[in-house]
C-alpha positions in Angstrom: -23.2 44.9 5.8 -26.9 44.5 6.6 -28.0 44.4 3.0 -25.3 41.8 2.2 -25.8 38.1 1.8 -24.2 35.9 4.5 -21.9 33.4 3.1 -22.8 29.8 4.3 -20.2 27.8 2.3 -16.8 28.3 0.9 -15.4 27.1 -2.5 -11.9 25.6 -2.0 -10.1 26.4 -5.3 -7.3 23.8 -4.5 -4.1 23.3 -6.4 -5.5 23.2 -10.0 -8.7 23.7 -12.0 -7.4 21.6 -14.9 -9.4 18.1 -14.8 -6.4 16.2 -16.0 -4.2 17.7 -13.5 -6.8 17.0 -10.8 -6.8 13.3 -11.6 -3.0 13.2 -11.5 -2.9 15.0 -8.2 -5.6 12.7 -6.8 -3.3 9.7 -7.4 -0.2 11.4 -6.2 -1.8 12.6 -2.9 -3.6 9.2 -2.5 -0.2 7.5 -2.7 1.3 10.0 -0.1 -1.7 9.5 2.1 -1.4 5.8 2.0 2.4 6.0 2.6 1.7 8.3 5.6 -0.9 5.9 7.0 1.2 2.7 6.4 4.5 4.3 7.6 3.1 5.7 10.8 1.1 2.7 11.6 4.2 0.4 11.1 6.1 2.7 13.5 3.3 2.4 16.1 3.0 -1.3 15.7 6.9 -1.9 15.9 7.1 0.2 19.0 4.2 -1.6 20.7 5.4 -5.1 19.7 9.2 -4.7 20.4 10.0 -4.7 24.1 13.5 -3.1 23.4 11.6 0.1 22.1 9.7 0.5 25.4 11.8 3.7 26.1 10.9 7.4 26.6 12.3 8.3 23.1 10.2 5.7 21.4 7.2 6.5 23.6 7.3 10.0 22.2 7.9 8.6 18.7 4.8 6.5 19.1 2.7 9.6 19.9 4.4 11.6 17.1 3.2 9.0 14.6 -0.3 9.1 16.0 -0.4 12.9 15.6 1.0 12.6 12.1 -1.8 10.2 11.1 -4.4 12.6 12.6 -2.7 15.7 11.2 -2.7 14.3 7.6 -6.3 12.9 7.9 -7.5 16.4 8.7 -6.5 17.7 5.4 -5.9 15.0 2.7 -9.3 13.0 2.6 -11.2 16.4 2.0 -8.5 17.3 -0.5 -9.0 14.0 -2.4 -12.8 14.3 -2.3 -12.5 17.8 -3.9 -10.2 16.5 -6.7 -13.1 14.3 -7.8 -16.0 16.5 -6.8 -17.8 18.9 -9.3 -18.7 21.4 -6.5 -15.7 21.9 -4.3 -17.6 23.5 -1.4 -17.3 23.2 2.4 -19.8 24.8 4.9 -18.5 27.7 7.1 -18.8 25.6 10.2 -17.1 22.6 8.5 -14.2 24.9 7.4 -13.7 26.4 10.9 -13.9 22.8 12.4 -11.1 21.7 10.0 -9.1 24.8 11.0 -9.5 23.8 14.7 -8.2 20.3 14.3 -5.4 21.6 12.1 -4.3 24.0 15.0 -4.7 21.4 17.5 -2.4 18.8 15.9 0.2 21.2 14.5 0.8 22.8 18.0 0.8 19.2 19.5 3.4 18.1 17.1 5.6 21.2 17.9 5.6 20.4 21.7 6.0 16.7 21.2 9.1 17.5 19.3 10.2 19.7 22.1 9.7 16.8 24.5 11.8 14.6 22.3 14.5 17.2 22.4 14.3 17.3 26.2 14.5 13.5 26.3 17.7 13.7 24.2 19.1 16.3 26.6 18.4 14.1 29.6 20.1 11.0 27.9 23.3 12.7 26.8 23.8 15.5 29.4 22.7 13.5 32.5 22.7 9.9 31.6 22.9 8.7 35.3 19.7 10.3 36.2 18.0 9.6 32.8 15.3 7.2 34.1 14.5 9.5 37.0 14.2 12.6 34.8 12.2 10.6 32.1 10.0 8.3 34.2 6.9 7.0 32.8 4.9 9.6 34.8 6.8 12.5 33.5 6.6 11.1 29.8 2.8 11.0 30.1 2.6 14.5 31.6 4.8 15.8 28.8 2.5 14.4 26.1 -0.7 15.4 28.0 0.7 18.8 28.3 1.3 18.9 24.6 -2.2 18.2 23.8 -3.6 20.6 26.5 -1.4 23.5 25.2 -2.5 22.8 21.7 -6.2 22.5 22.7 -6.0 25.9 24.3 -4.3 27.4 21.2 -6.9 25.9 18.7 -9.9 26.9 20.9 -8.5 30.4 21.3 -8.1 31.0 17.6 -11.5 29.1 16.7 -13.6 31.1 19.2 -12.4 34.4 17.6 -13.0 33.0 14.1 -16.7 32.3 14.9 -17.1 36.0 15.4 -16.2 36.8 11.9 -18.8 37.6 9.4 -18.6 36.4 5.7 -20.6 38.2 3.2 -18.5 38.8 0.1 -16.3 36.6 -2.0 -16.4 32.9 -0.9 -13.4 31.4 -2.9 -10.5 30.2 -0.7 -7.3 30.1 -2.9 -6.0 27.0 -1.0 -6.7 23.4 -0.6 -7.8 23.4 3.0 -9.3 25.8 5.6 -6.3 27.6 7.3 -6.8 30.8 9.1 -4.9 33.3 6.9 -7.0 32.7 3.8 -10.1 33.0 6.0 -9.2 36.4 7.3 -8.8 37.8 3.8 -12.5 36.8 3.0 -14.0 38.4 6.3 -16.4 41.4 6.0 -15.6 42.4 9.6 -12.4 43.7 11.2 -9.8 41.0 11.5 -7.3 42.9 13.6 -8.2 41.0 16.7 -7.8 37.7 15.0 -4.5 38.7 13.6 -3.3 39.8 17.0 -4.6 36.6 18.7 -3.0 34.4 15.8 0.4 36.2 16.0 0.5 36.4 19.8 -0.5 32.7 20.2 2.1 31.8 17.4 4.8 33.8 19.2 4.2 32.4 22.6 3.6 28.8 21.7 6.0 28.4 18.7 8.8 30.4 20.2 8.5 28.6 23.6 8.6 25.2 21.9 11.4 26.3 19.6 13.4 27.8 22.4 13.0 24.7 24.5 14.2 22.7 21.6 17.0 25.2 20.9 18.3 25.3 24.5 18.2 21.4 24.7 20.4 21.2 21.6 22.9 23.8 22.8 23.4 21.7 26.0 23.5 18.6 23.8 26.1 19.9 21.4 28.3 21.4 24.2 28.2 18.0 25.9 29.0 16.0 22.7 31.9 18.4 21.9 33.4 17.6 25.3 33.6 13.8 24.5 37.2 13.0 23.6 36.8 10.1 21.2 35.4 10.7 17.7 33.5 7.4 17.9 31.9 8.6 21.1 30.8 11.9 19.6 29.5 10.2 16.5 27.5 7.7 18.6 26.1 10.4 20.8 25.1 12.6 18.0 23.6 9.8 15.9 20.8 9.5 18.5 19.7 13.1 17.7 20.1 13.1 13.8 16.6 11.8 13.1 15.0 14.4 15.4 17.0 17.2 14.0 15.9 16.5 10.5 12.3 16.2 11.5 12.6 19.5 13.5 14.1 21.2 10.6 11.4 20.0 8.1 8.7 21.2 10.5 9.8 24.5 11.7 11.4 25.9 8.7 8.1 25.6 6.7 5.6 26.1 9.4 7.2 29.2 10.8 7.3 30.8 7.4 3.7 30.1 6.7 2.3 31.5 9.9 4.6 34.3 11.1 4.7 36.4 7.9 2.3 39.2 7.8 -1.0 38.5 6.0 -0.2 41.3 3.5 2.7 39.3 2.2 1.1 36.4 0.2 1.9 34.4 -2.8 -0.7 31.7 -3.4 1.6 29.1 -5.0 4.3 29.6 -2.4 1.7 29.4 0.5 0.4 26.1 -1.0 3.9 24.6 -1.5 4.8 25.4 2.2 1.4 24.0 3.5 1.9 20.9 1.4 5.4 20.5 2.8 4.5 20.8 6.6 0.9 19.4 6.6 1.2 16.5 4.0 4.8 15.6 3.3 6.2 16.1 6.7 3.8 13.4 8.3 4.8 11.1 5.4 8.6 11.7 5.8 8.7 11.5 9.7 8.5 7.7 9.8 10.7 7.2 6.9 13.4 9.4 8.4 13.2 7.5 11.7 13.3 4.2 9.9 16.4 5.1 8.0 18.3 7.2 10.7 17.3 5.3 13.8 19.3 2.2 14.4 16.8 0.6 17.0 13.8 1.3 14.9 15.6 -0.1 11.8 16.5 -3.3 13.7 13.0 -3.7 14.9 11.6 -3.2 11.4 14.0 -5.9 10.0 12.8 -8.2 12.9 9.2 -7.3 12.2 9.4 -8.1 8.4 11.5 -11.2 9.2 8.5 -12.4 11.2 5.8 -11.6 8.7 5.7 -14.7 6.8 3.2 -15.4 4.1 0.0 -15.9 6.2 0.8 -13.0 8.5 1.4 -10.7 5.5 -2.0 -11.6 4.1 -3.8 -10.1 7.1 -1.8 -6.9 6.7 -2.7 -6.7 3.0 -6.3 -7.5 3.8 -6.5 -4.7 6.4 -4.9 -2.2 4.0 -7.4 -3.2 1.3 -10.2 -2.9 3.7 -9.2 0.7 4.7 -8.5 1.7 1.1 -11.6 0.1 -0.5 -14.0 1.5 2.2 -12.4 5.0 2.1 -12.7 5.0 -1.8 -16.5 4.2 -1.4 -16.9 6.9 1.2 -15.1 9.5 -0.9 -17.1 8.6 -4.0 -20.5 8.8 -2.4 -19.6 12.2 -0.8 -18.0 13.5 -4.0 -20.6 12.5 -6.7 -23.9 14.3 -6.5 -25.5 11.4 -8.4 -24.8 9.2 -5.3 -26.5 11.7 -2.8 -29.4 9.3 -2.3 -30.7 7.2 0.6 -29.1 3.9 -0.7 -25.6 5.5 -0.9 -26.1 7.4 2.4 -26.5 3.9 4.0 -23.6 2.5 2.0 -21.3 5.4 3.2 -22.1 4.6 6.8 -21.7 0.8 6.2 -18.1 1.5 4.9 -17.3 3.6 8.0 -18.7 0.8 10.2 -16.5 -1.8 8.3 -13.4 0.3 8.9 -14.3 0.5 12.7 -15.0 -3.3 12.7 -11.9 -4.3 11.1 -9.8 -1.8 13.1 -11.1 -3.3 16.4 -9.5 -6.6 15.6 -6.7 -6.5 13.0 -4.2 -4.0 14.4 -4.0 -5.8 17.6 -3.8 -9.1 15.8 -0.8 -7.8 13.7 0.9 -6.7 17.0 0.6 -10.1 18.4 2.1 -11.6 15.2 5.2 -9.7 16.0 5.3 -9.7 19.7 7.2 -12.3 21.8 4.6 -12.0 24.7 1.1 -12.0 23.1 -0.6 -10.6 26.2 -3.6 -8.4 26.7 -4.8 -7.0 30.0 -8.4 -8.0 31.3 -9.7 -4.6 30.9 -8.3 -4.1 27.4 -9.7 -7.4 26.3 -13.2 -6.5 27.6 -12.7 -3.0 25.8 -11.9 -4.9 22.5 -14.9 -7.0 23.0 -17.1 -4.0 23.4 -15.7 -2.4 20.2 -16.4 -5.7 18.4 -20.0 -5.9 19.5 -20.7 -2.2 18.7 -19.9 -2.3 14.9 -21.1 -5.8 14.4 -24.6 -5.1 15.7 -24.6 -1.6 14.0 -23.8 -3.3 10.7 -26.7 -5.8 10.8 -29.1 -2.9 11.4 -27.7 -0.7 8.7 -28.1 -3.7 6.4 -31.7 -3.8 7.4 -32.2 -0.2 6.8 -30.7 -0.8 3.3 -33.2 -3.7 2.8 -36.0 -1.2 3.7 -34.7 1.4 1.2 -34.8 -1.2 -1.5 -38.4 -2.1 -0.5 -39.5 1.5 -0.6 -37.8 2.1 -4.0 -39.2 -1.1 -5.7 -42.6 -1.5 -4.0 -43.7 2.0 -3.5 -41.5 4.2 -5.9 -44.1 7.2 -5.9 -43.7 7.7 -2.3 -40.0 6.9 -2.1 -38.7 10.3 -1.3 -41.4 10.7 1.3 -40.6 7.3 3.0 -36.8 7.9 2.8 -36.4 11.5 3.5 -33.2 12.8 4.9 -34.6 13.0 8.4 -35.8 9.3 8.3 -32.4 8.2 7.0 -30.5 10.0 9.7 -33.0 8.4 12.3 -32.4 4.9 10.9 -28.5 5.2 11.1 -28.7 6.8 14.5 -31.0 4.0 15.6 -28.6 1.3 14.3 -25.7 2.9 16.3 -27.8 3.3 19.5 -28.9 -0.4 19.3 -25.4 -1.4 18.7 -24.1 0.7 21.6 -26.8 -0.7 24.0 -26.0 -4.4 23.1 -22.3 -3.8 23.5 -22.7 -1.9 26.8 -25.1 -4.6 28.2 -22.8 -7.5 27.4 -19.7 -5.6 28.6 -21.3 -4.7 31.9 -22.1 -8.3 32.7 -18.6 -9.4 31.6 -17.0 -6.9 34.0 -18.6 -8.9 36.8 -16.8 -12.2 35.8 -13.8 -13.3 37.7 -10.8 -15.0 36.0 -8.5 -17.1 38.3 -7.5 -20.2 36.4 -6.2 -20.7 32.8 -5.5 -17.4 30.9 -5.0 -18.6 27.3 -7.7 -17.6 24.8 -7.8 -20.0 21.9 -8.6 -17.1 19.5 -7.0 -14.1 17.7 -9.2 -11.5 19.6 -11.4 -11.1 22.6 -14.8 -12.3 21.8 -17.3 -13.2 24.5 -17.6 -17.0 24.0 -13.8 -17.3 24.4 -14.0 -15.3 27.7 -16.7 -17.4 29.1 -14.6 -20.5 28.9 -12.0 -19.0 31.2 -14.2 -17.6 33.9 -14.0 -19.0 37.5 -17.5 -17.6 38.2 -20.9 -18.8 37.0 -21.5 -17.6 33.4 -25.2 -18.5 33.0 -26.3 -14.9 33.3 -23.8 -13.9 30.6 -24.9 -16.7 28.3 -28.5 -15.8 28.9 -27.8 -12.0 28.2 -25.8 -13.0 25.0 -28.4 -15.4 23.8 -31.3 -13.1 24.5 -29.6 -10.1 22.7 -28.7 -12.4 19.8 -32.3 -13.7 19.5 -34.0 -10.3 19.9 -31.6 -8.1 17.9 -30.4 -10.8 15.4 -33.9 -12.1 14.7 -35.5 -8.7 14.5 -33.0 -7.4 12.0 -33.1 -10.6 10.1 -36.9 -10.7 9.9 -37.0 -7.1 9.0 -34.7 -7.8 6.1 -36.6 -11.0 5.2 -40.0 -9.3 5.2 -38.5 -6.4 3.0 -37.2 -9.0 0.4 -40.5 -11.0 0.4 -42.3 -7.8 -0.6 -39.5 -6.9 -3.1 -39.5 -10.3 -4.7 -43.3 -10.5 -5.0 -43.2 -7.0 -6.6 -40.5 -8.1 -9.0 -42.4 -11.1 -10.1 -45.4 -9.0 -11.0 -43.3 -7.0 -13.4 -44.2 -8.3 -16.9 -40.9 -7.6 -19.0 -38.0 -9.8 -18.3 -35.8 -6.7 -18.7 -37.7 -4.8 -16.1 -37.5 -7.7 -13.6 -33.6 -7.9 -14.2 -33.3 -4.2 -13.7 -35.3 -4.2 -10.5 -33.4 -7.2 -9.1 -30.0 -5.8 -10.0 -30.4 -2.9 -7.5 -30.6 -5.6 -4.7 -27.9 -8.0 -5.8 -25.0 -6.4 -4.1 -27.0 -6.1 -0.8 -28.1 -9.7 -0.8 -24.7 -11.1 -1.3 -23.4 -8.8 1.6 -26.2 -9.9 3.8 -25.5 -13.5 3.0 -21.8 -13.2 3.8 -22.5 -11.6 7.2 -25.4 -13.6 8.5 -24.5 -17.0 7.6 -21.1 -16.8 9.4 -21.9 -14.6 12.4 -25.1 -16.5 13.3 -23.2 -19.8 13.4 -20.6 -18.4 15.6 -22.9 -17.0 18.2 -26.1 -19.2 18.2 -24.4 -22.6 18.5 -24.3 -24.1 22.1 -21.0 -23.3 24.0 -20.4 -27.1 24.3 -20.0 -27.5 20.6 -16.6 -26.0 19.7 -13.9 -26.5 17.2 -11.2 -23.8 17.6 -10.1 -23.9 14.0 -13.8 -23.7 12.7 -14.6 -20.9 15.1 -11.5 -18.9 14.0 -12.3 -19.6 10.3 -15.9 -18.2 10.8 -14.7 -15.3 12.8 -12.1 -14.3 10.2 -14.9 -14.5 7.6 -17.3 -12.1 9.2 -15.0 -9.8 11.1 -12.0 -9.5 8.7 -12.8 -10.6 5.2 -16.5 -9.3 5.1 -15.5 -5.6 5.8 -12.9 -5.9 2.9 -15.3 -7.7 0.5 -18.2 -5.4 1.1 -16.8 -2.3 -0.9 -15.5 -4.7 -3.6 -18.9 -6.3 -4.0 -20.6 -2.9 -4.2 -18.0 -1.8 -6.7 -18.3 -4.8 -9.0 -22.2 -5.4 -8.8 -23.4 -1.8 -8.6 -23.7 0.2 -11.7 -23.9 3.6 -10.1 -20.8 3.0 -7.9 -18.9 1.7 -10.9 -19.8 4.7 -13.0 -19.0 7.1 -10.2 -15.6 5.6 -9.7 -14.8 5.8 -13.4 -16.6 9.1 -14.1 -13.9 11.5 -13.0 -11.2 9.2 -14.6 -12.6 7.7 -17.7 -14.6 10.8 -18.8 -11.8 13.2 -18.1 -9.1 11.2 -19.5 -10.6 9.6 -22.5 -12.8 12.5 -23.8 -10.8 15.4 -25.1 -11.7 18.9 -23.9 -12.3 20.6 -27.2 -12.7 24.3 -27.2 -15.1 26.1 -29.6 -12.4 27.1 -32.0 -11.4 23.5 -32.4 -14.8 22.2 -32.8 -15.0 23.0 -36.5 -11.6 21.4 -37.2 -11.2 17.9 -38.7 -10.3 15.2 -36.2 -7.1 13.4 -37.2 -7.5 9.7 -37.2 -4.1 8.7 -38.4 -0.5 10.0 -38.4 2.1 9.9 -41.1 5.5 8.7 -39.9 8.1 10.5 -41.9 10.8 8.3 -40.8 14.6 8.7 -41.3 14.5 9.5 -45.1 12.1 10.0 -48.0 14.7 8.9 -50.6 13.7 5.4 -51.9 17.3 4.2 -52.4 18.3 5.4 -48.8 15.1 3.8 -47.5 16.2 0.4 -49.1 19.6 0.7 -47.6 18.2 1.6 -44.2 15.8 -1.5 -44.5 18.8 -3.7 -44.9 20.8 -2.1 -42.1 18.0 -2.2 -39.6 17.0 -5.7 -40.6 20.5 -6.8 -39.8 20.6 -4.8 -36.5 17.1 -6.4 -35.5 18.2 -10.0 -36.3 21.5 -9.5 -34.3 19.4 -8.1 -31.5 17.0 -11.1 -31.5 19.8 -13.7 -31.9 22.4 -12.2 -29.5 19.7 -11.6 -26.7 18.1 -15.2 -27.3 21.6 -16.7 -27.1 22.3 -14.9 -23.8 19.0 -16.3 -22.4 19.7 -19.8 -23.7 23.2 -19.8 -22.4 22.2 -18.7 -19.0 19.4 -21.2 -18.9 21.5 -24.1 -20.1 24.6 -23.5 -18.0 24.3 -24.3 -14.3 27.4 -22.1 -13.5 25.4 -19.0 -14.6 22.5 -19.7 -12.2 23.4 -16.7 -10.1 21.7 -13.5 -9.3 23.9 -11.5 -11.7 22.9 -13.7 -14.7 19.3 -13.9 -13.6 19.1 -10.1 -14.0 21.1 -10.3 -17.3 18.5 -13.0 -18.7 15.7 -10.5 -17.9 17.6 -7.6 -19.3 17.9 -9.6 -22.5 14.2 -10.3 -22.6 13.5 -6.6 -22.0 15.9 -5.6 -24.9 14.0 -8.0 -27.3 10.7 -6.4 -26.3 12.0 -2.9 -26.4 13.5 -3.5 -30.0 10.4 -5.3 -31.2 8.1 -2.4 -30.1 9.8 -0.2 -32.7 11.8 -1.9 -35.5 9.3 -4.2 -37.2 6.9 -1.2 -37.8 9.9 0.9 -38.9 10.9 -1.7 -41.4 7.3 -1.9 -42.8 7.4 1.9 -43.3 10.7 1.9 -45.1 9.0 -0.3 -47.7 5.5 1.1 -47.7 4.3 4.0 -50.0 1.8 5.2 -47.2 3.6 5.4 -43.9 0.5 5.8 -41.8 -0.4 4.7 -38.4 -3.8 5.1 -36.6 -4.0 7.4 -33.5 -4.8 4.4 -31.2 -2.0 2.2 -32.7 0.5 5.1 -32.2 -0.4 5.5 -28.6 -0.3 1.8 -28.1 3.2 1.7 -29.6 4.1 4.6 -27.3 3.0 2.5 -24.2 5.1 -0.6 -25.3 8.1 1.8 -25.6 7.6 3.4 -22.2 7.2 -0.1 -20.7 10.5 -1.8 -21.4 12.4 1.5 -21.2 11.4 2.2 -17.7 11.8 -1.4 -16.7 15.2 -1.7 -18.2 16.6 1.3 -16.0 15.3 -0.5 -12.8 16.7 -3.8 -13.8 20.1 -2.1 -14.4 19.7 -0.6 -10.8 19.1 -4.1 -9.5 22.2 -5.3 -11.3 24.1 -2.4 -9.7 22.9 -3.5 -6.3 23.9 -7.0 -7.0 27.3 -5.9 -7.7 27.4 -3.8 -4.5 26.3 -6.9 -2.5 28.9 -9.0 -4.1 31.9 -6.8 -3.6 31.1 -4.7 -0.6 29.4 -7.6 1.5 30.5 -10.8 0.0 29.9 -12.9 3.2 26.2 -11.9 3.3 25.8 -11.9 -0.5 23.5 -15.0 -0.8 21.3 -13.6 2.0 21.0 -10.2 0.3 20.5 -11.8 -3.1 18.3 -14.7 -2.4 16.0 -16.0 -5.1 13.0 -14.3 -3.6 14.8 -11.0 -3.4 15.9 -11.3 -7.1 12.3 -12.1 -8.1 11.0 -9.2 -6.1 13.5 -6.7 -7.7 12.5 -7.9 -11.2 8.8 -7.8 -10.5 9.1 -4.4 -9.0 10.9 -3.2 -12.1 8.1 -4.5 -14.4 5.5 -3.0 -12.0 7.2 0.4 -12.1 7.6 0.3 -15.8 3.9 -0.6 -16.3 2.7 2.2 -13.9 4.8 4.8 -15.7 3.6 3.6 -19.2 0.1 3.5 -18.1 0.2 6.9 -16.5 1.6 8.6 -19.6 -0.6 6.6 -22.0 -3.9 7.6 -20.1 -3.0 11.3 -20.3 -2.0 10.9 -24.0 -5.6 9.5 -24.7 -7.0 12.7 -23.5 -5.2 14.7 -26.3 -7.0 15.9 -29.4 -5.4 16.0 -32.8 -7.0 18.2 -35.4 -4.2 19.9 -37.4 -0.9 18.6 -38.9 -0.5 14.8 -38.6 3.1 14.3 -39.7 5.5 12.9 -37.0 9.1 13.8 -37.6 10.3 10.5 -36.2 10.6 6.8 -37.0 8.2 5.8 -34.1 5.5 7.1 -31.8 7.2 8.7 -28.9 5.6 11.1 -26.6 7.6 14.4 -27.3 6.7 14.4 -31.1 2.9 13.7 -30.3 2.7 16.7 -27.9 3.8 18.9 -30.6 0.9 17.9 -32.8 -1.8 18.3 -30.3 -4.6 20.9 -30.6 -5.3 20.8 -26.8 -3.2 22.1 -24.0 -0.3 19.7 -23.3 0.9 21.1 -19.9 -0.6 18.1 -18.0 1.2 15.8 -20.2 4.5 17.6 -19.9 4.1 17.7 -16.1 3.4 14.0 -15.9 6.2 13.1 -18.3 8.7 15.4 -16.6 7.6 14.2 -13.1 7.9 10.6 -14.0 11.3 11.0 -15.7 12.6 13.1 -12.8 11.3 10.7 -10.1 11.9 7.3 -11.9 15.1 8.4 -13.7 16.8 10.1 -10.8 15.8 7.3 -8.3 17.1 4.6 -10.5 20.2 6.8 -11.3 20.9 7.7 -7.8 20.5 4.1 -6.6 22.9 3.0 -9.2 25.3 5.9 -8.4 25.3 5.2 -4.6 25.9 1.4 -5.3 28.9 2.3 -7.4 30.2 4.9 -4.9 30.3 2.0 -2.3 31.7 -0.4 -4.9 34.5 1.9 -5.9 35.4 2.8 -2.2 35.5 -0.9 -1.5 37.7 -1.7 -4.6 40.2 1.2 -3.7 40.7 -0.4 -0.3 41.9 -3.7 -1.9 45.6 -3.7 -1.6 46.7 -5.8 -4.5 46.4 -4.5 -8.1 45.2 -7.9 -9.2 42.4 -7.9 -6.7 41.3 -4.5 -7.7 41.4 -5.5 -11.4 39.4 -8.6 -10.8 36.8 -6.9 -8.7 36.4 -4.1 -11.2 36.2 -6.4 -14.1 32.8 -7.8 -12.9 31.4 -4.4 -13.2 32.9 -3.1 -16.4 30.1 -4.6 -18.7 27.3 -3.1 -16.6 29.0 0.3 -16.4 29.3 0.4 -20.2 25.7 -0.6 -20.7 24.5 2.0 -18.2 26.5 4.7 -19.9 25.0 3.8 -23.3 21.4 4.0 -21.9 21.4 6.9 -19.5 23.5 9.4 -21.7 21.2 9.2 -24.6 17.8 8.7 -23.1 18.2 11.4 -20.4 19.1 13.8 -23.2 15.9 12.9 -25.2 13.4 13.2 -22.4 14.7 15.8 -20.0 15.3 18.6 -22.5 12.5 21.1 -22.8 9.9 20.4 -25.6 10.8 23.8 -27.1 14.3 22.6 -27.8 14.3 20.2 -30.7 16.4 19.3 -33.5 14.9 16.4 -35.6 18.1 14.7 -36.9 19.7 14.9 -33.3 16.5 13.5 -31.7 16.4 10.6 -34.2 20.0 9.8 -33.7 19.7 9.6 -29.9 16.4 7.6 -30.2 18.2 5.1 -32.6 21.1 4.9 -30.1 19.0 4.0 -26.9 16.0 2.1 -28.5 17.6 0.2 -31.4 21.4 0.0 -31.0 21.5 -0.3 -27.2 19.3 -3.6 -27.2 21.8 -5.0 -29.9 24.9 -3.9 -28.1 24.1 -5.0 -24.6 24.4 -8.8 -25.3 27.6 -8.1 -27.4 29.1 -6.1 -24.4 28.3 -8.8 -21.9 29.7 -11.5 -24.2 33.0 -9.8 -24.9 33.6 -8.3 -21.5 32.3 -11.0 -19.3 34.5 -14.1 -18.9 31.8 -16.5 -17.7 29.4 -15.6 -20.5 32.2 -15.7 -23.0 33.1 -19.3 -21.8 29.5 -20.5 -21.7 28.9 -19.2 -25.2 32.1 -21.0 -26.4 31.0 -24.2 -24.8 27.6 -24.0 -26.4 28.9 -23.2 -29.9 31.5 -25.9 -29.6 28.6 -28.4 -29.1 26.8 -27.3 -32.3 28.9 -28.8 -35.0 28.1 -28.4 -38.6 25.5 -31.1 -39.0 23.9 -30.2 -35.8 
């Protein structure tokens, strides 16, 4: 082993080496991570804000959500970065560190789940002594114990891992650093590590599992002794969420870690790891939201309180987190951005996340809480964490100004002036100055005494607001605040100003206008960001305390502490060429440039397709032209009539007809995407279409098709609300809800169409160019591609399964409730009347689903051209024509309104 090279970094092979699939997976796991963050943050905010949830069970749920955020954040950000990066490497120490935090959080979660099981045992088996058994002190001890046990477990395994030596292969067949894959790469004996891993897993996992199991044995025996069925149901309902979460966690985690290392199947390992480390943290808050009555009620109350302006701050905060995280991921993933300027930009994004997080989460909690209180110590702590990133940010911006000075004024010595060591020193110095300033102001604030009014006319704890409430002399605090602002603010401002004086003078000496423009363009983003920060923050802190306007103060505070952290990454994305290029590099290059192999390089690229259509017989083509012309005219006229009737008749201004009107509009778009081009081809000699036009047509087929199924789902929900809960119908189906449902249907349709189209643009066509169809649909295109279509098939199948099954299940569940409600109606007339309102919708659904599902869910290898064309004609041409006819014939209100309208149009009219 002495002659072998020591491995210093590992290569994470991840889930796929296919660039297309990596982009697809990047979007999938980005969405999962955002849902995980959003779902768990919402759970934490709701529990904190609602006094009814200040119970032991929800105390543990709060900590479980926090653990889930940390758990997911250990794995997913690095995973996302590797999807975009060319070199998917991680240092040995970085890998072991990730493994440590992974162990820490997985064991903590197991023991918090055990504590929650014990809480349910105490509540159900010994309710009279529940508050004694689950006092605040005991709850804190249980959570602290969970963290302490997991820390010991993680430390034990990590210490033994550091003793391993890696000298051979360095490729980890996984998306993260877990211990089993690492053991397989070690050059030294791993028996000790395996013994420690198995022993610790057996001791800790079995103890937490047994504690949970014993608790539920007692719970079930107690529940079974309850005489009434309602009592048993109510008692068990408090445990259902926890049982589902425990099942998801243990079944996958135990299989992953307790099987022998010799038994390994990479795909299976990765699936189980994704389940317990990525999907479980996302599903936990969803399960507790759906299955827990108290949490569900609190969520409804919260969203009821979140009116427009309050929702804006939540959206701003989410954009801030997402945009700054994207900037950080891009700068770390793209080797072209490993320069001093982007090193500072990465740290600026991190500071912006910290800055916004010091204010907005507490602000959102106060929006929801009845009592908008904060303890004095917590208020001063918040003030400290506002000062720290605020001051750090101005000095990082100064360092960025110096970087631009070095790059423009002294380019030959740039790498010497801005070496890695100097960059680290500048960033470290910014944090040290920020910490010193924050600590100094905080120490003097802790000496203040508050005895009078306790209302702060602000949305956060900033020092000027606190000084107004102090009963003691605040002169010292004002002097310290003013001095620190003058010294730190002016020094950073002057440093930035002097840098730009040199930069501008250098730029003006450049003779060519193009050279001046290019040089200045590298500074434009920075200048805008500096302007946003300085102009507002300086006004807030340098004006005399006697000059105050609450609204003006709050506006400026919102600008520099909430909006600026959101705008910074957006400005750098829009104004900075390198960032824009990096953001699009792994998407545009991968998705728009076909990956042509050497064998295909010599083949002719296809620029147009020949649409063979339904027949090549001229007489049959003329006949089909007449038939489809009539069908298209009927489609247009019938759907336009439905839309006009609904718009004109006030009796039809109801949710059901609102959806019907949009369904008719979608049907017009759907038919118009196919039939006009089809009619042209029936008359033309050369039935050609360019590749881009063909893909464009495919996009406009996907868009209305996906939109239609979700509008039909919304109509099913409308019928459910009308029949199953008629008293709350207008609340459930208000104008806002209807607009949201239709907008959501279009958004889903657009996303689905865009996703499939982007992957279709990657395809390369070099062989046959004849499409055995009358329009450009994806399955026939895939058969003509010279490149691998696996990614397209995966995307198509995934979108069909997810969107198709979700809309179908939503419709199915609605009709299960509808039918059960109808069957409970005693009179035959009542049942007939209730069912008649659904009959049109049921026929339309049947026509759409039975044909479209067959076309898109069958394997691409199974194809029969005539059958495919018949089904395509059915769902894309005949269905849009039949929908308005069905609603006109089967719906009494529509039939009456159409009759009235036609009655008004006499012959002369």
